[in-house]
Structure formats: C-alpha cells, structure tokens
C-alpha positions as CSV (number, residue, x, y, z in Angstrom):
1,M,107.4,104.9,116.9
2,P,108.2,104.6,113.4
3,T,105.2,104.9,110.8
4,L,104.6,103.5,107.3
5,A,106.0,106.7,105.8
6,T,108.9,107.3,108.1
7,D,110.0,103.5,108.8
8,P,112.9,102.6,106.4
9,R,111.7,99.2,105.9
10,Y,108.8,100.3,104.5
11,R,110.4,103.0,102.1
12,R,112.9,100.4,100.8
13,A,110.1,98.2,100.2
14,A,108.2,100.8,98.1
15,A,111.5,101.5,96.3
16,T,112.0,97.6,95.3
17,V,108.0,97.3,94.3
18,L,108.7,100.3,91.8
19,A,112.3,99.0,90.9
20,S,110.4,95.5,90.0
21,Y,107.9,97.0,88.1
22,A,110.2,99.0,86.0
23,A,112.2,95.9,85.4
24,N,109.2,94.2,84.3
25,Q,108.0,96.6,82.0
26,A,111.2,96.8,80.3
27,I,111.3,93.1,79.9
28,K,107.7,93.3,78.6
29,L,108.4,95.7,75.6
30,A,111.2,93.6,74.8
31,V,109.7,90.1,74.9
32,R,106.2,91.5,73.4
33,R,104.2,88.3,74.3
34,P,100.6,88.6,73.6
35,R,97.9,88.0,76.4
36,P,96.2,85.0,76.3
37,Q,93.3,84.9,73.7
38,L,90.7,81.9,74.1
39,E,88.2,81.7,71.3
40,H,84.5,81.9,73.2
41,L,86.2,82.7,76.8
42,P,87.4,86.4,77.0
43,P,89.1,87.7,80.1
44,L,87.4,88.7,83.0
45,T,89.3,91.9,83.7
46,G,90.8,94.7,81.2
47,T,94.7,95.1,81.2
48,L,96.5,98.1,80.4
49,T,98.8,96.3,77.7
50,G,98.1,93.3,75.4
51,L,101.6,92.2,76.6
52,S,101.4,89.3,78.9
53,Y,105.3,88.2,79.9
54,P,106.2,88.6,82.8
55,S,103.4,89.4,85.1
56,A,103.7,92.7,86.9
57,H,101.1,91.9,89.6
58,A,103.6,88.8,90.2
59,A,106.7,90.6,90.4
60,T,105.4,93.4,92.5
61,S,103.3,91.1,94.8
62,F,106.4,88.8,95.5
63,A,109.0,91.8,95.6
64,G,106.6,93.2,98.4
65,A,106.1,90.3,100.1
66,H,109.9,89.3,100.2
67,M,111.1,92.9,101.7
68,L,108.1,93.4,104.1
69,S,108.9,90.0,105.7
70,A,111.6,91.7,107.7
71,A,108.8,93.5,109.4
72,L,105.6,91.3,109.5
73,P,104.9,87.5,109.4
74,A,106.5,86.2,106.0
75,G,103.7,83.4,105.4
76,P,100.8,85.3,105.1
77,L,102.3,87.9,102.9
78,Y,103.7,85.1,100.4
79,A,100.3,83.4,100.5
80,L,98.8,86.8,99.6
81,A,101.4,87.2,96.8
82,A,100.9,83.7,95.5
83,K,97.0,84.4,95.5
84,L,97.2,87.8,93.6
85,A,99.5,86.2,91.2
86,L,97.4,83.1,90.4
87,S,94.4,85.1,90.2
88,R,95.7,86.7,86.9
89,V,95.5,83.2,85.5
90,Y,92.1,82.7,86.4
91,L,91.1,86.1,85.4
92,G,92.7,85.0,81.7
93,V,95.1,87.7,81.3
94,H,98.5,85.4,81.9
95,Y,100.1,82.4,81.3
96,P,101.1,80.3,84.1
97,T,104.9,81.1,83.0
98,D,104.2,84.7,83.2
99,I,103.2,84.3,86.9
100,V,106.5,82.3,87.5
101,A,108.6,84.8,85.6
102,G,106.9,87.7,87.4
103,G,107.5,86.3,90.8
104,V,111.1,85.2,90.1
105,L,112.1,88.6,88.8
106,G,110.3,90.3,91.8
107,T,112.1,88.1,94.3
108,A,115.4,88.3,92.8
109,I,115.2,92.0,92.6
110,A,114.0,92.4,96.3
111,E,116.6,89.9,97.2
112,L,119.3,92.3,95.9
113,A,117.6,95.1,97.3
114,S,117.9,93.6,100.9
C-alpha cells in the first residue's frame, strides 16, 4: 500500500504546491503591491514581507486542493482552501483581489501539472 512518501500523486501534489509558491513569489516581487494598512486597525498576524499580491496562502492551498482531489474528496479540500484564503483578508494582510489572484494562480498551475 502506498504511503504519503511513496505515492506519486502526493509527490506530484507537493511539487505542484512548491511550484505555485515559487510562481507566486516571482509575481509578488514583480508587482510589489503593499499590504493593506488601515489606520487604528493593525493586522492580526505578522507576515514575512510587506508585499500583498497575490496571496501565497491562496495559491498554495488551491493548488494542493486541486492536486489532492484526485485521491481525496474534493469538497472538503476546496472548502478548507477557501477558508484558509479568506482568513487572510480577515487577518488584515490581504485585499480580496489578492485572494482571487492567488486562487486562480494556484488552480492554473495545478491544472497544468495534472
């Protein structure tokens, strides 16, 4: 019986998530959109950079959901990806368009990989 380490579907999913993260970072460096800054309302979490567009959390979670849906039920995977992505707006570290762009990017990369 294949394990997470030996099943090619999971290896391909991990590689796709890494690829979506790399593409996301390249776009983020090219666009250089600053994170939201609302007066008297600081973000609820820290971030590694001050760059916002697109959301790496959205890109990687949707890439992972797309790739893992071949082996696991898709509904819960996409629900989790959407909740994770939307939480970034709630936390005050992304604009809604960052989330949409990240989700589209991750899904597109996963579609190309599958």
